[in-house]
N, C-alpha and C positions, 0 to 999 in steps of 0.2 A: 564645679566640684567643691569649691570652698564655701559654698552657701550655708551660712550658719555655723561653720566649724569654729571660727574665731569666738563667736558668742558662746558656744558650748564650752570651749576651752576656758574662757573668762569666768563662766558660771562655776566650773569645776574649781578653778583656782580660788575663787571667792569662798566656796564651801570649805576648801582645804584651809585657807588662811583663818577662817572663823573658828575652825576646830583645832588649829595649831597656832595660837596667837603669838608664840615665842619664836616662830620661824621667820626671822627677819629677811632672809633671802627671798622666800616666797612672797612676802608682803612688798618687797621692793619690785619684784617682777610684775605683781598685780598693779601696783601704783603706776609703774612705767607704761603698762598696756592700757590702763584706763585713759591716760593722757595722750595716748597714741604716739608717745615718744619712747625710744629705747630705754630699757632699764639700765641703770649704771652698773658697771661691773662690780661684783661682790668679791672682795678679797677674803681668802680663807683666814680663820683666826690664827693669830700669832701664837707660837708655843709658849707656854709659861716658862719664865726664867726661874731657875732654882738657885 
């Protein structure tokens, strides 16, 4: 059932990252999947201090 699903997901993610270069979270997920290692958790941005 999974035949090719991972490859399709990676191709979609690569297209997304190439058209959204400022999306660090998507880039981290893509890099983690390319290396077959889990992507590190992404912390939400800290609120700005005023």
